[in-house]
C-alpha positions as CSV (number, residue, x, y, z in Angstrom):
1,M,0.1,0.0,-0.1
2,D,1.1,3.9,-0.3
3,F,1.3,5.1,2.7
4,S,1.5,8.8,1.7
5,P,-2.4,9.7,1.9
6,Y,-2.7,9.1,5.7
7,K,-1.8,11.4,8.3
8,A,-0.9,8.8,10.8
9,I,-0.4,4.9,10.7
10,I,-1.2,3.0,13.9
11,L,1.0,-0.5,14.2
12,P,-1.5,-1.9,17.2
13,D,0.2,-3.8,19.7
14,D,2.4,-6.7,18.0
15,I,3.5,-5.6,15.0
16,R,7.0,-6.4,14.7
17,I,9.5,-4.5,12.3
18,D,11.8,-5.9,9.5
19,D,13.9,-4.1,7.2
20,E,11.7,-3.9,4.5
21,L,9.0,-2.2,6.7
22,K,11.5,-0.1,8.6
23,A,12.5,1.5,4.8
24,K,8.7,2.0,4.0
25,L,8.2,3.6,7.5
26,D,11.1,5.8,7.6
27,A,10.5,7.3,3.7
28,Y,6.7,8.0,5.3
29,L,8.1,9.8,8.2
30,A,10.5,11.8,6.4
31,K,7.6,13.2,4.3
32,G,6.2,14.5,7.9
33,G,3.8,11.2,8.5
34,K,3.0,10.2,12.1
35,L,3.5,6.7,13.5
36,V,1.6,5.3,16.5
37,L,2.9,2.5,18.4
38,S,2.1,0.3,21.3
39,G,3.2,-2.4,23.4
40,E,5.8,-4.8,21.5
41,S,5.1,-2.9,18.0
42,G,8.2,-1.2,16.8
43,L,10.6,-3.5,17.9
44,W,12.6,-5.3,15.7
45,K,11.6,-8.9,14.4
46,G,14.1,-11.4,16.4
47,R,15.2,-9.2,18.5
48,E,14.5,-6.9,21.7
49,A,15.1,-3.5,20.4
50,F,13.2,-0.7,19.1
51,A,13.9,-0.3,14.9
52,F,13.0,3.7,15.8
53,D,14.5,6.4,17.6
54,L,11.5,7.1,20.4
55,G,13.8,9.3,22.6
56,A,13.6,6.3,25.5
57,E,15.9,3.7,26.6
58,Y,14.5,0.1,26.2
59,Q,15.1,-2.3,29.1
60,G,12.4,-4.9,28.3
61,L,9.3,-6.6,29.7
62,S,8.2,-5.6,33.3
63,P,8.9,-8.5,35.9
64,S,5.5,-8.0,37.2
65,H,3.6,-11.0,36.4
66,P,1.9,-14.5,37.6
67,P,3.7,-17.8,37.7
68,E,5.4,-19.3,34.8
69,D,2.0,-20.7,33.4
70,E,1.0,-17.5,32.5
71,P,4.2,-15.5,31.3
72,N,2.5,-12.8,29.3
73,R,-0.1,-12.1,32.0
74,G,0.6,-9.3,34.3
75,H,0.0,-6.2,36.1
76,D,1.1,-2.8,36.8
77,Y,-0.2,0.5,37.3
78,V,-0.1,4.0,35.0
79,L,-0.8,7.4,35.5
80,P,-1.0,9.4,32.4
81,L,-0.1,13.1,33.0
82,P,-3.1,15.2,34.1
83,E,-4.0,16.3,30.5
84,L,-4.1,12.7,29.2
85,R,-5.8,11.1,31.9
86,A,-9.5,10.6,31.9
87,P,-11.1,13.6,34.0
88,F,-12.4,11.0,36.8
89,V,-9.0,9.2,37.5
90,N,-6.5,10.6,39.9
91,M,-4.7,7.5,40.8
92,P,-2.8,5.2,39.2
93,Q,-5.1,2.6,36.9
94,V,-4.2,-1.0,36.6
95,M,-3.2,-2.4,33.5
96,Y,-3.6,-6.1,32.8
97,S,-0.6,-7.2,30.7
98,R,3.1,-6.6,31.0
99,S,4.5,-3.5,29.8
100,H,7.4,-3.2,28.1
101,R,10.1,-1.1,30.0
102,I,11.1,2.4,29.0
103,R,13.1,5.3,30.4
104,V,12.4,8.5,28.7
105,T,15.8,10.4,27.5
106,D,15.0,13.4,25.1
107,G,11.4,12.5,24.0
108,Q,8.3,13.6,26.2
109,S,6.9,11.4,29.1
110,L,3.2,10.3,28.6
111,G,3.2,9.7,32.3
112,Q,4.2,7.0,35.0
113,I,4.3,3.4,35.7
114,F,3.5,2.3,39.4
115,D,4.7,-1.3,40.3
116,P,2.6,-3.8,42.6
117,Y,4.0,-4.4,46.0
118,F,4.5,-8.1,44.7
119,N,3.7,-10.8,42.2
120,R,0.8,-13.0,43.1
121,T,2.5,-16.3,43.7
122,W,1.2,-18.9,46.2
123,E,4.1,-17.0,48.5
124,H,2.8,-13.8,48.0
125,F,-1.2,-13.8,47.4
126,C,-3.6,-10.9,47.6
127,S,-7.5,-11.6,47.2
128,H,-8.3,-9.1,44.8
129,Q,-7.4,-9.9,41.0
130,H,-4.3,-7.8,41.3
131,T,-1.8,-6.5,44.2
132,P,-2.1,-2.8,45.3
133,N,0.0,-0.5,43.7
134,Q,3.3,0.9,45.2
135,L,3.0,4.6,46.6
136,E,6.2,6.0,44.4
137,P,6.4,5.7,40.8
138,S,8.6,3.1,39.3
139,G,10.9,5.4,37.5
140,F,9.9,3.9,34.2
141,D,6.8,5.6,31.6
142,C,3.9,4.5,30.4
143,G,4.5,6.0,27.3
144,V,6.7,8.6,25.1
145,R,6.2,11.2,22.3
146,H,9.4,11.9,20.1
147,G,9.3,13.6,16.8
148,N,6.5,12.3,14.5
149,I,6.2,9.1,16.8
150,L,4.1,8.1,19.5
151,Y,4.5,5.2,21.7
152,F,2.3,3.4,24.1
153,A,4.3,0.8,26.7
154,H,1.2,-1.3,26.9
155,P,-0.8,-3.3,24.2
156,V,-3.5,-0.6,25.2
157,F,-5.7,-1.3,22.4
158,L,-6.2,-5.2,23.6
159,H,-6.7,-3.9,27.0
160,Y,-9.6,-1.5,25.6
161,R,-11.0,-4.3,23.7
162,A,-10.9,-7.0,26.2
163,Y,-11.8,-4.7,29.5
164,G,-13.8,-2.0,28.1
165,A,-12.4,0.3,30.7
166,V,-13.2,4.0,29.8
167,A,-10.1,5.2,31.4
168,Y,-8.4,3.5,29.0
169,R,-10.0,4.9,25.9
170,E,-9.8,8.2,27.3
171,F,-5.8,8.0,27.7
172,I,-5.5,6.7,24.1
173,V,-8.0,9.2,22.4
174,R,-6.5,12.2,24.6
175,A,-2.9,11.1,23.6
176,L,-3.8,10.7,19.9
177,R,-5.6,13.9,19.8
178,S,-2.5,15.5,21.4
179,F,-0.3,13.9,19.2
180,L,-2.3,14.6,16.1
181,G,-2.7,18.4,17.0
182,E,-5.8,20.9,15.8
183,E,-4.7,20.6,12.1
184,G,-4.6,16.8,12.0
185,I,-8.3,16.3,13.4
186,S,-10.2,15.6,10.4
187,L,-13.7,15.3,12.2
188,R,-15.5,16.3,15.6
189,T,-19.1,15.2,16.9
190,N,-21.1,15.4,19.6
191,L,-22.6,11.6,18.4
192,P,-22.7,8.8,21.2
193,S,-19.6,6.9,21.3
194,T,-20.9,3.9,19.5
195,A,-21.9,5.9,16.6
196,R,-20.1,5.3,13.0
197,V,-18.8,8.2,10.8
198,S,-17.9,7.9,7.3
199,L,-16.7,10.2,4.8
200,T,-16.6,9.4,1.3
201,S,-15.0,10.9,-1.8
202,Q,-17.2,10.5,-5.2
203,G,-15.7,12.7,-8.2
204,D,-16.9,16.1,-7.1
205,R,-19.0,15.4,-4.0
206,F,-18.2,14.5,-0.6
207,V,-20.9,12.2,1.4
208,L,-21.3,11.8,4.8
209,H,-22.8,8.6,6.8
210,L,-23.8,9.1,10.3
211,L,-24.8,5.5,11.8
212,Y,-26.2,4.9,15.4
213,A,-27.6,1.2,16.0
214,P,-26.6,0.7,19.8
215,T,-25.8,-3.3,20.2
216,I,-26.4,-5.2,23.5
217,S,-25.1,-8.1,24.7
218,R,-27.5,-11.2,24.8
219,G,-27.4,-14.8,25.0
220,G,-24.8,-17.0,26.3
221,V,-24.9,-20.6,27.7
222,I,-27.6,-21.4,30.8
223,Q,-28.0,-24.5,33.0
224,L,-31.6,-26.0,32.6
225,S,-33.1,-28.5,35.3
226,G,-31.8,-32.0,34.7
227,G,-28.2,-30.6,33.4
228,N,-29.2,-29.8,29.9
229,A,-27.3,-26.9,28.5
230,S,-29.0,-24.3,26.4
231,G,-28.0,-21.3,24.3
232,G,-24.4,-20.4,23.2
233,L,-21.9,-17.7,22.9
234,S,-23.2,-14.3,23.6
235,V,-23.9,-12.1,20.9
236,E,-24.7,-8.4,20.1
237,V,-28.1,-7.3,18.7
238,I,-30.0,-4.4,17.8
239,E,-33.1,-4.1,19.6
240,D,-33.9,-0.3,19.7
241,L,-33.2,2.6,17.2
242,P,-33.3,6.1,19.3
243,L,-34.0,8.9,17.9
244,L,-30.9,11.5,17.9
245,H,-31.5,15.0,18.5
246,G,-29.0,18.1,18.0
247,T,-26.3,16.3,16.1
248,E,-23.4,18.3,15.4
249,V,-20.5,17.3,13.0
250,H,-17.6,19.4,12.1
251,L,-15.4,18.1,8.8
252,R,-12.5,19.6,7.5
253,L,-13.5,20.0,3.9
254,P,-12.0,21.9,0.8
255,E,-12.8,25.3,0.1
256,K,-14.8,24.6,-3.0
257,I,-17.4,23.2,-0.9
258,T,-20.5,25.5,-1.0
259,K,-23.3,23.4,0.1
260,A,-25.0,20.8,2.0
261,V,-27.8,18.5,1.4
262,L,-29.9,16.0,2.9
263,V,-30.0,12.8,1.4
264,P,-32.4,11.3,-0.3
265,D,-34.9,13.8,0.3
266,G,-32.9,16.6,-0.9
267,T,-33.2,19.2,1.5
268,P,-30.7,21.6,1.7
269,M,-28.9,22.3,5.0
270,P,-27.2,25.5,6.3
271,F,-23.5,25.1,7.4
272,E,-21.0,27.2,8.9
273,R,-17.2,27.5,8.0
274,Q,-14.6,28.2,10.0
275,G,-11.1,28.1,9.3
276,G,-10.8,24.5,7.3
277,M,-13.6,23.1,9.2
278,V,-17.3,23.1,8.1
279,T,-19.8,22.4,10.6
280,V,-23.4,21.1,10.0
281,R,-26.4,20.7,12.9
282,L,-28.6,17.9,11.6
283,P,-32.4,17.6,12.3
284,E,-33.3,14.5,14.6
285,F,-32.9,11.2,12.4
286,S,-33.0,7.8,13.7
287,C,-30.1,4.7,12.7
288,H,-28.7,6.4,9.6
289,Q,-28.6,9.9,7.8
290,M,-26.6,10.8,4.7
291,V,-25.2,14.1,3.8
292,E,-23.9,15.3,0.6
293,F,-21.4,18.0,0.0
294,P,-21.6,19.0,-3.9
295,A,-18.5,21.3,-5.1
């Protein structure tokens, strides 16, 4: 693929680097592209060293982990910088996978890591899922920003996918927004977090798609009398399509865009332009709405 159209490329959690990918990403970075890494992403294939200058020293995996039967599980705690943490977080937040130890040198730290008091083993046990954190930071950083590269020391995307903690999402999103800067943000909206927004370019027009169909978890194995099992894996289903009111979308569109039209009914939509951003305020809708921006 050609990387040049993209403002940023994310290598999530476990993307190791070989010589071919290194050369391609170096050329992309040299032209102003931005790179986001997490966990073991950015490490060389076959050796424990970063393929890029992250402005930090690499010191291997955290020693905080359970017994040998779970060598890749573990936990420590992160406390991001105040501007990067969720507004309700003011103490270290547990992370359930091992971090990669980094000490920031000439980069910008994303915050601190706090170690647990001990690993949970038969000799050292805590009755919770994780051992409490020590009061003083470990001296290692939970991430670093250096030039056009942003790195998270944990597999943060896996963490959010597996545990769904809002604090993880806030940390990731705030770090990305700070990294990209205002000029790097192409879209802002007040839609709910489970909504989907896509913008397609079709010749001399753009088409904005807004989709909100919230899912809810249903199903799962149940035990019936007599020991029979029924049901299966849990599934996400759409049961309701609520009306959305007061939806605002802010898009970075070319200057040649002069109008907005609701599709398919063809109703003209007023919009505002400030700098490179176009703002539209939509009437109420359910499930899906299209807006056309002809040139």
